[in-house]
C-alpha positions as CSV (number, residue, x, y, z in Angstrom):
1,M,127.0,99.1,109.4
2,R,128.7,101.3,106.9
3,P,130.2,104.5,108.4
4,W,128.4,106.8,106.0
5,V,125.0,105.5,107.1
6,D,125.8,105.9,110.8
7,A,127.1,109.4,110.3
8,I,124.0,110.5,108.4
9,V,121.6,109.2,111.1
10,R,123.6,110.7,114.0
11,R,123.2,114.1,112.4
12,L,119.6,113.6,111.4
13,T,118.6,112.6,114.9
14,A,120.9,115.0,116.8
15,G,118.7,118.1,116.3
16,R,115.4,119.2,114.9
17,C,115.9,117.4,111.5
18,L,114.1,114.3,112.7
19,G,111.8,113.2,115.4
20,R,110.8,116.6,116.8
21,G,107.6,117.5,114.9
22,Q,107.8,119.2,111.6
23,A,111.0,118.4,109.8
24,D,113.2,121.4,108.7
25,L,114.1,121.1,105.0
26,S,117.1,123.4,105.2
27,C,118.5,121.3,108.0
28,L,118.0,118.0,106.2
29,W,119.5,119.3,103.0
30,L,122.5,120.8,104.9
31,V,123.2,117.4,106.4
32,T,123.2,115.9,103.0
33,V,125.5,118.5,101.5
34,L,128.0,118.4,104.5
35,L,128.2,114.7,104.6
36,F,128.4,113.9,100.9
37,L,130.0,117.0,99.4
38,G,131.7,118.9,102.1
39,F,133.3,115.9,103.8
40,S,133.9,114.1,100.4
41,L,132.7,110.8,101.7
42,L,131.6,110.0,98.2
43,P,133.5,110.4,94.9
44,P,132.6,113.6,93.0
45,F,130.1,113.5,90.2
46,Q,131.6,112.7,86.8
47,A,131.2,115.5,84.3
48,Q,128.7,114.1,81.8
49,S,126.1,115.3,79.3
50,W,122.6,114.2,80.2
51,A,121.8,113.8,76.5
52,D,122.9,110.2,76.7
53,E,120.2,109.5,79.4
54,T,122.7,107.6,81.6
55,P,122.9,108.9,85.2
56,P,126.3,108.9,87.1
57,V,127.1,105.8,89.0
58,G,128.3,105.4,92.6
59,Q,125.9,108.0,94.0
60,E,123.4,105.6,95.6
61,P,123.9,106.7,99.2
62,L,123.3,110.3,98.3
63,K,120.2,109.5,96.3
64,S,118.9,107.4,99.1
65,V,119.1,110.3,101.5
66,Y,117.2,112.5,99.1
67,L,114.5,109.9,98.8
68,Y,114.3,109.7,102.6
69,N,114.1,113.5,102.8
70,F,111.2,113.6,100.3
71,L,109.1,111.5,102.8
72,Q,109.3,114.4,105.2
73,F,107.9,117.0,102.8
74,V,105.1,115.3,100.9
75,T,101.6,114.8,102.2
76,W,99.7,111.7,101.0
77,P,95.9,111.2,101.1
78,I,94.9,110.0,104.6
79,D,93.5,106.7,103.3
80,H,96.7,105.7,101.3
81,L,98.1,102.5,102.7
82,P,96.1,102.7,105.9
83,G,97.8,99.5,107.3
84,G,101.2,101.0,106.9
85,Q,100.8,104.4,108.5
86,P,101.3,106.2,110.6
87,P,104.2,106.4,111.1
88,V,105.8,103.9,108.6
89,K,106.1,105.0,105.0
90,V,107.2,102.8,102.1
91,I,109.8,103.5,99.4
92,G,109.6,101.1,96.5
93,V,112.5,100.5,94.2
94,L,112.1,99.3,90.6
95,G,115.1,98.2,88.6
96,D,118.0,99.6,90.7
97,A,119.6,97.2,93.2
98,G,122.1,99.8,94.3
99,I,119.5,102.2,95.5
100,R,117.6,99.4,97.2
101,Q,120.7,98.4,99.2
102,A,121.5,102.0,100.2
103,L,117.9,102.6,101.3
104,A,117.9,99.3,103.3
105,E,121.0,100.4,105.2
106,V,119.4,103.8,106.0
107,S,116.2,102.0,107.1
108,A,118.1,99.6,109.4
109,T,120.1,102.3,111.0
110,L,117.0,104.5,111.6
111,A,115.3,101.5,113.2
112,H,118.3,101.0,115.5
113,K,118.8,104.6,116.5
114,N,115.1,105.3,117.0
115,Q,114.1,101.9,118.5
116,G,111.5,101.7,115.7
117,N,111.3,102.2,112.0
118,T,109.7,105.1,110.1
119,M,110.6,103.8,106.7
120,Q,110.3,100.5,104.8
121,V,112.0,99.5,101.6
122,R,110.1,97.4,99.0
123,W,112.1,95.8,96.2
124,Y,110.2,95.1,93.0
125,G,113.1,93.9,90.8
126,D,112.7,94.4,87.1
127,Y,109.4,95.7,85.7
128,V,106.9,93.1,84.5
129,E,103.7,94.1,82.7
130,G,100.7,94.1,85.1
131,M,102.7,94.1,88.3
132,E,101.3,96.1,91.2
133,L,103.3,99.2,92.0
134,G,100.8,101.2,94.0
135,D,101.6,99.7,97.5
136,C,104.2,102.3,98.4
137,H,104.5,106.0,99.0
138,I,107.5,106.7,96.8
139,L,108.5,104.7,93.8
140,F,112.1,105.1,92.6
141,V,112.4,103.9,89.0
142,G,115.9,103.0,87.9
143,A,117.6,103.9,84.6
144,S,117.4,100.3,83.4
145,E,113.6,100.8,83.2
146,R,113.7,103.9,81.0
147,H,112.1,102.0,78.1
148,N,109.2,101.0,80.4
149,F,108.5,104.5,81.7
150,P,105.3,104.9,79.7
151,A,103.8,101.6,81.0
152,I,105.0,102.1,84.6
153,L,103.6,105.6,84.8
154,A,100.4,104.7,83.1
155,S,99.8,102.0,85.7
156,L,100.1,104.6,88.4
157,K,98.1,107.4,86.7
158,Q,96.4,109.5,89.3
159,R,97.4,107.1,92.1
160,P,99.0,108.7,95.2
161,V,102.5,107.5,94.6
162,L,105.4,109.9,94.3
163,T,107.4,108.8,91.3
164,V,111.1,109.5,91.2
165,S,114.0,108.7,88.9
166,D,117.5,109.8,88.0
167,V,116.9,109.9,84.2
168,A,116.4,113.3,82.5
169,S,113.5,112.2,80.3
170,F,111.4,111.0,83.3
171,L,109.4,114.2,83.7
172,R,108.6,114.3,80.0
173,A,107.2,110.8,80.4
174,G,104.9,111.9,83.2
175,G,107.1,111.3,86.3
176,M,107.1,113.6,89.2
177,I,110.7,114.2,90.3
178,T,114.0,113.6,88.6
179,L,117.4,113.8,90.4
180,Q,120.1,115.3,88.3
181,P,123.7,116.6,88.8
182,D,124.1,120.3,88.6
183,Q,127.6,121.8,89.0
184,N,128.9,118.9,91.1
185,R,125.7,118.8,93.3
186,L,122.6,116.7,93.2
187,R,119.5,118.7,92.4
188,Y,116.0,117.8,91.5
189,H,113.3,118.9,89.1
190,I,109.6,118.6,89.9
191,N,106.5,118.0,87.7
192,I,103.9,119.6,90.1
193,K,101.0,119.0,87.7
194,E,101.5,115.2,87.9
195,A,101.9,115.2,91.6
196,T,98.8,117.3,92.2
197,A,96.7,115.1,89.9
198,A,97.7,112.1,92.0
199,G,96.5,113.8,95.2
200,L,99.9,114.6,96.6
201,R,100.7,117.8,98.3
202,L,104.3,119.0,98.1
203,S,105.5,121.4,100.8
204,S,106.4,125.0,99.7
205,Q,109.9,124.3,101.1
206,L,110.4,121.4,98.7
207,L,109.2,123.4,95.8
208,K,111.4,126.4,96.6
209,T,114.6,124.3,96.7
210,A,113.9,122.6,93.4
211,I,115.9,123.7,90.5
212,E,112.8,123.6,88.3
213,V,109.1,123.2,88.9
214,R,107.1,122.3,85.8
215,E,103.4,123.1,85.9
216,Q,102.5,121.4,82.6
């Protein structure tokens, strides 16, 4: 087990961040910042213009923690994936093997620490027209699929799946959350209109800590 995964889970399970009722957003985000930025367990973000539509590399562990955190602060319709909840929620990954691996390590460590698993990872590989993508709670769409954004998002239109990417144009294409670097930190932008239309309810805490919330 990689040290960064074990360190994250120890801190997530040590206090009120996990497993004691309503998760505390400030606590979860503080763990992320301390582990990945304060302790410098990961290399710093490379200075880069987002105009080229290419996200920084090597940040998969940090992004995987953000995806896990999003599970704690979004409410899905009660009938979504009835066979997989509660308490298990599914994060799907499309076109990004690095994120898939990082999420799998977090999932395995959570299962070991909690003697059970609250998160599953579903790997879709590369996008193929007509593939079923609605059997998850969160879908992370990698940068390699940027040219397929319209088709992917159209297939999920008004379905209760939180769509996330790390490409700047994702919100303009109709995605719900995009992860982007901001002054050497990882921040996120939200398209609340798309999330609401899909029947998702995002917590006020999640909205308050976003760098931008688009309503149209």
